C-alpha positions as CSV (number, residue, x, y, z in Angstrom):
1,M,36.6,-32.0,133.9
2,R,34.3,-32.0,130.7
3,K,31.4,-31.8,133.1
4,T,32.7,-28.8,135.0
5,L,33.5,-27.1,132.0
6,L,29.7,-27.4,130.5
7,T,28.4,-26.5,134.0
8,L,30.9,-23.3,134.0
9,A,29.7,-22.8,130.2
10,A,26.2,-23.1,131.1
11,A,26.7,-20.6,134.0
12,V,27.9,-17.7,131.8
13,I,25.4,-18.3,128.9
14,G,22.8,-18.0,131.7
15,A,24.3,-14.9,133.1
16,S,24.7,-13.3,129.4
17,V,21.2,-13.9,128.7
18,A,20.0,-12.3,132.1
19,T,22.2,-9.1,131.1
20,L,20.6,-8.9,127.7
21,A,17.3,-9.4,129.1
22,A,17.7,-6.6,132.0
23,P,18.5,-3.7,129.7
24,A,15.6,-4.8,126.9
25,S,13.0,-4.8,130.1
26,A,14.4,-1.3,131.7
27,A,14.4,0.0,128.5
28,N,10.6,0.2,128.5
29,V,8.1,3.2,129.7
30,K,5.9,2.2,132.6
31,I,2.6,3.4,132.5
32,T,0.1,3.5,135.4
33,P,-3.3,4.5,135.9
34,L,-4.4,5.9,139.4
35,G,-7.9,5.4,139.2
36,S,-10.8,4.9,141.7
37,I,-10.9,1.5,142.1
38,D,-8.1,-1.3,141.4
39,G,-8.5,-3.3,138.6
40,E,-11.2,-1.1,137.2
41,F,-11.8,2.2,134.6
42,C,-14.1,4.0,136.3
43,P,-15.8,7.3,135.2
44,L,-13.7,9.8,136.6
45,D,-10.4,7.9,136.4
46,R,-8.3,10.8,134.6
47,A,-4.8,10.2,136.7
48,M,-1.6,8.4,134.6
49,V,2.0,8.0,136.0
50,F,4.4,7.7,133.2
51,E,7.9,6.3,134.3
52,D,10.9,7.0,132.1
53,P,13.5,4.4,131.9
54,T,15.7,7.0,133.9
55,G,13.4,7.1,136.8
56,T,12.0,10.0,136.1
57,R,8.1,10.0,136.7
58,V,5.5,12.5,135.4
59,L,1.7,12.4,136.8
60,Y,-0.6,13.7,133.9
61,D,-4.0,15.5,135.4
62,A,-4.0,14.1,139.0
63,G,-7.7,14.9,139.2
64,R,-10.2,13.6,141.8
65,T,-8.6,9.8,142.2
66,V,-5.5,10.4,143.5
67,A,-5.8,10.4,147.4
68,G,-4.1,13.1,148.1
69,A,-0.4,13.8,148.4
70,G,-0.3,10.8,150.4
71,D,-1.5,8.7,148.1
72,P,0.9,5.4,148.7
73,R,0.5,4.6,144.8
74,L,2.2,7.9,143.9
75,G,5.9,7.4,145.0
76,K,8.5,9.6,143.7
77,I,6.5,12.5,141.5
78,D,9.1,14.7,139.5
79,V,6.6,16.4,136.9
80,L,2.9,17.1,137.2
81,L,1.2,17.9,134.2
82,V,-2.3,19.6,133.6
83,S,-4.4,19.6,130.6
84,H,-7.0,22.2,131.7
85,T,-8.0,23.6,135.4
86,H,-11.3,21.8,135.6
87,G,-12.0,20.5,138.8
88,D,-12.0,16.9,137.6
89,H,-8.3,17.4,136.1
90,I,-6.8,19.8,138.8
91,G,-8.3,18.4,141.6
92,N,-10.8,19.9,143.3
93,R,-11.3,17.4,145.6
94,H,-10.3,13.9,146.1
95,T,-11.0,10.3,147.2
96,K,-10.3,9.8,150.9
97,A,-8.7,6.6,150.2
98,V,-7.9,4.3,147.6
99,N,-10.9,2.4,146.9
100,A,-13.3,4.0,148.9
101,G,-16.8,3.9,147.3
102,T,-17.8,2.0,144.3
103,C,-16.6,2.1,140.6
104,G,-19.8,3.9,139.6
105,K,-20.0,6.3,142.8
106,P,-16.4,6.9,144.2
107,D,-16.2,8.5,147.1
108,F,-14.8,12.1,146.7
109,S,-15.6,13.2,149.9
110,V,-11.8,15.4,150.4
111,D,-12.2,18.9,149.7
112,A,-8.9,20.3,148.1
113,T,-9.9,24.1,147.5
114,P,-8.9,26.6,147.1
115,N,-5.2,24.9,146.8
116,S,-6.3,21.5,144.3
117,S,-4.7,18.2,144.6
118,T,-2.1,19.1,142.0
119,V,-0.7,22.0,144.1
120,N,-0.6,19.8,147.4
121,I,1.0,17.1,145.5
122,A,3.7,19.1,143.8
123,L,4.5,20.7,147.2
124,A,4.6,17.5,149.2
125,K,6.6,15.7,146.2
126,K,8.9,19.0,145.6
127,A,7.8,18.3,141.8
128,K,7.7,20.7,138.9
129,I,4.2,21.7,137.5
130,V,4.4,21.9,133.9
131,T,1.8,23.7,131.9
132,G,1.0,25.8,129.0
133,S,-1.3,28.8,128.0
134,E,-1.8,31.3,131.0
135,M,-2.1,28.3,133.9
136,P,1.5,29.2,134.9
137,P,1.0,32.0,137.0
138,F,-2.0,30.7,138.6
139,F,0.2,27.6,140.1
140,A,3.0,29.8,140.6
141,N,1.2,32.1,142.9
142,K,-0.4,28.7,144.7
143,L,3.1,27.6,145.4
144,K,4.3,31.0,146.6
145,A,1.3,31.3,148.9
146,L,2.0,27.8,150.8
147,G,5.7,28.4,151.1
148,G,6.9,26.6,147.8
149,D,9.0,27.9,144.9
150,P,6.8,29.7,142.3
151,K,9.5,29.2,139.9
152,D,8.5,25.4,140.0
153,S,5.5,26.2,137.8
154,I,7.2,26.3,134.4
155,L,5.5,27.6,131.4
156,V,5.7,25.6,127.6
157,R,3.9,27.4,125.3
158,F,2.4,25.7,122.0
159,G,5.7,24.8,119.7
160,A,8.0,24.7,122.8
161,T,9.5,22.2,124.6
162,T,11.3,21.6,127.8
163,T,13.2,18.7,129.2
164,V,12.9,17.5,133.0
165,G,14.9,14.3,134.1
166,G,15.5,13.2,130.3
167,V,11.8,13.6,129.4
168,K,11.3,16.2,127.0
169,I,7.6,17.6,127.3
170,S,5.9,19.6,124.3
171,T,2.6,21.5,124.4
172,V,-0.1,21.1,121.5
173,P,-3.4,22.6,121.0
174,A,-6.4,21.4,122.8
175,L,-9.9,22.5,121.8
176,H,-11.6,22.5,125.2
177,S,-13.1,25.4,127.7
178,N,-10.7,25.9,130.4
179,G,-12.2,28.2,132.9
180,L,-10.9,28.4,136.6
181,A,-13.7,27.9,139.2
182,P,-14.1,30.6,141.8
183,E,-13.4,27.8,144.6
184,F,-9.6,28.1,143.2
185,I,-9.5,31.8,143.5
186,G,-11.4,32.4,147.0
187,G,-12.3,35.7,149.2
188,E,-14.9,38.4,147.9
189,L,-13.4,38.1,144.2
190,G,-14.2,34.3,144.2
191,A,-17.5,34.7,145.7
192,S,-18.5,37.4,143.5
193,M,-17.7,35.2,140.5
194,K,-19.3,32.3,142.1
195,A,-22.4,34.4,142.5
196,A,-22.1,35.7,138.9
197,G,-21.9,32.3,137.8
198,I,-18.7,32.7,135.8
199,A,-15.3,31.4,136.1
200,G,-11.6,32.9,135.4
201,Y,-10.0,32.4,132.0
202,V,-7.0,30.8,132.1
203,G,-5.9,30.4,128.4
204,Q,-6.5,27.9,126.2
205,A,-6.7,24.0,126.9
206,T,-3.6,22.1,126.3
207,G,-2.3,18.5,124.9
208,Y,0.7,17.2,125.4
209,I,3.7,15.5,123.7
210,L,6.0,13.3,125.9
211,Q,9.2,12.0,124.3
212,F,11.1,9.6,126.6
213,T,14.6,8.6,126.3
214,N,13.7,5.0,124.9
215,G,12.3,6.7,121.8
216,L,8.7,6.7,122.8
217,V,6.3,9.9,121.8
218,V,3.2,9.6,123.6
219,Y,0.6,12.2,122.7
220,L,-1.9,13.2,125.7
221,S,-5.0,14.8,124.5
222,G,-6.2,16.5,127.5
223,D,-10.4,16.8,126.7
224,T,-9.6,18.3,123.4
225,G,-12.0,17.7,120.2
226,I,-10.9,16.8,116.9
227,T,-8.4,19.2,115.6
228,A,-6.4,19.5,112.5
229,E,-3.2,19.9,114.5
230,Q,-3.9,16.0,115.3
231,D,-2.9,15.2,112.1
232,K,-0.4,17.8,111.1
233,I,1.7,18.2,114.2
234,V,1.0,15.6,116.7
235,R,1.8,12.7,113.9
236,G,3.3,14.9,111.0
237,F,6.3,16.5,113.4
238,Y,6.3,14.7,116.6
239,K,5.0,11.4,115.1
240,A,3.4,9.9,118.1
241,K,3.4,6.3,118.6
242,L,1.0,6.1,121.4
243,A,-2.0,8.3,122.4
244,V,-4.0,8.6,125.2
245,M,-7.5,9.7,123.9
246,N,-10.3,11.1,126.0
247,I,-13.7,9.1,124.6
248,G,-16.8,10.7,127.2
249,D,-18.6,12.4,124.6
250,T,-20.8,15.6,125.4
251,F,-18.0,17.3,127.6
252,T,-14.9,15.8,125.5
253,T,-14.6,13.7,122.2
254,G,-17.2,11.1,121.7
255,P,-16.1,7.7,120.7
256,K,-16.8,7.3,117.5
257,E,-15.0,11.0,117.0
258,A,-12.0,9.8,118.8
259,A,-11.8,6.6,116.7
260,Y,-11.8,9.0,114.1
261,V,-8.6,10.7,115.7
262,I,-6.8,7.6,116.0
263,N,-7.5,5.9,112.6
264,T,-7.4,9.0,110.5
265,L,-5.5,11.8,112.2
266,V,-2.9,10.4,114.7
267,K,-2.7,6.9,113.5
268,P,-0.2,5.6,116.3
269,V,1.0,2.1,116.7
270,S,-1.8,2.0,120.0
271,V,-4.0,3.8,121.9
272,I,-4.6,4.0,125.7
273,A,-8.5,5.0,126.3
274,S,-9.5,7.8,129.0
275,H,-11.9,10.0,130.4
276,A,-15.0,7.7,129.5
277,N,-17.3,9.6,131.9
278,Q,-19.1,6.0,132.6
279,P,-18.3,2.6,134.3
280,S,-16.5,0.8,131.5
281,T,-15.2,-2.4,133.3
282,K,-16.7,-4.7,135.8
283,D,-14.5,-7.2,137.5
284,G,-11.9,-5.7,135.1
285,K,-13.6,-6.7,132.2
286,L,-14.8,-4.5,129.5
287,I,-19.1,-3.6,129.8
288,P,-20.5,-4.0,126.5
289,G,-22.1,-1.3,124.8
290,S,-20.1,1.2,126.9
291,R,-18.1,3.8,125.6
292,T,-15.2,2.4,125.7
293,A,-16.4,-0.7,124.0
294,I,-17.6,1.2,121.0
295,F,-14.2,3.2,120.9
296,K,-12.2,-0.2,121.1
297,K,-14.6,-1.7,118.2
298,A,-14.2,1.3,115.9
299,V,-10.1,1.6,116.3
300,K,-8.0,-0.1,114.2
301,V,-5.2,-0.4,116.6
302,P,-4.7,-1.9,119.7
303,V,-6.6,-0.4,122.2
304,H,-5.4,-0.7,125.9
305,I,-8.0,-0.1,128.7
306,P,-6.3,1.7,131.7
307,L,-7.1,-0.7,135.0
308,S,-6.4,1.3,137.8
309,G,-2.9,0.1,139.5
310,K,-2.2,-2.4,136.6
311,T,1.1,-0.9,135.1
312,M,1.9,-1.4,131.4
313,E,4.9,-1.2,129.3
314,F,6.0,0.1,126.1
315,D,8.9,-0.3,124.2
316,G,10.3,2.8,121.9
317,K,8.0,1.9,119.0
318,G,4.5,2.2,120.8
319,K,4.1,-1.6,121.5
320,C,2.4,-2.7,124.8
321,V,5.0,-5.3,125.5
322,A,3.8,-6.4,129.7
323,G,0.6,-5.6,131.4
324,C,-1.1,-5.6,128.4
């Protein structure tokens, strides 16, 4: 009898522990980079999927490394975010398949113009496109022309917030150009613009603040340079605990400048490197002397490398608790 009671007690305790453990894991935000080559961080890797504990999934800057709307890594997508309309972020072309080409020279042979990968994915997934500045009308017209709902292109200007599936999305300033290439416009107008060497203006580039249901606040820098808003707004008002920071130099913030942003202005609990514009890893290991290595050495908080296909989990305080 005593043995039976002990066995029963052990079973109850085990079940209780399992019950307690499940919500703890379920309360994490999952972040999965969708890069060119599995297990690596390659030059044009931009795309990341953020999954809220409620199941809401947000795709950030689909770019060229997502293999179109049929990429099996996408799964359910509820929201697409676009920091700006440059081809490597909106997706003027894309890889024909995951792992096509090499890390140093990915195969981006599929042309996605004049629609863009962003629009094609939004249509296939019946997802919203949330952007700031003057970008929403462009996406709305693309959706409408392809039989989609133009209302799925949602405007959130600086200082505003919208909520999709429990995830609060706010826009913050980003200092970067935001020209819309003529191939997205097409027709005689697009041809004339291309001949003149000019792009369409769709307003200022955009950074994002994501507030998840577990309390995690994430700053997505886009391609910004150093701004005062990173101190006053990103840290001072929103109190971001995790940052996704561009480090690519020349075209974006350099690794040392990005380290200053993290150490002095945003001061998050941890940071994910992004937009390195060069091969950053080999066999999943950081390449010494790379921009990512320079950034990691200079930053005072944990730096996480976005290895394609490897999911990281973050708690509400900005700490990586799994897949780190």
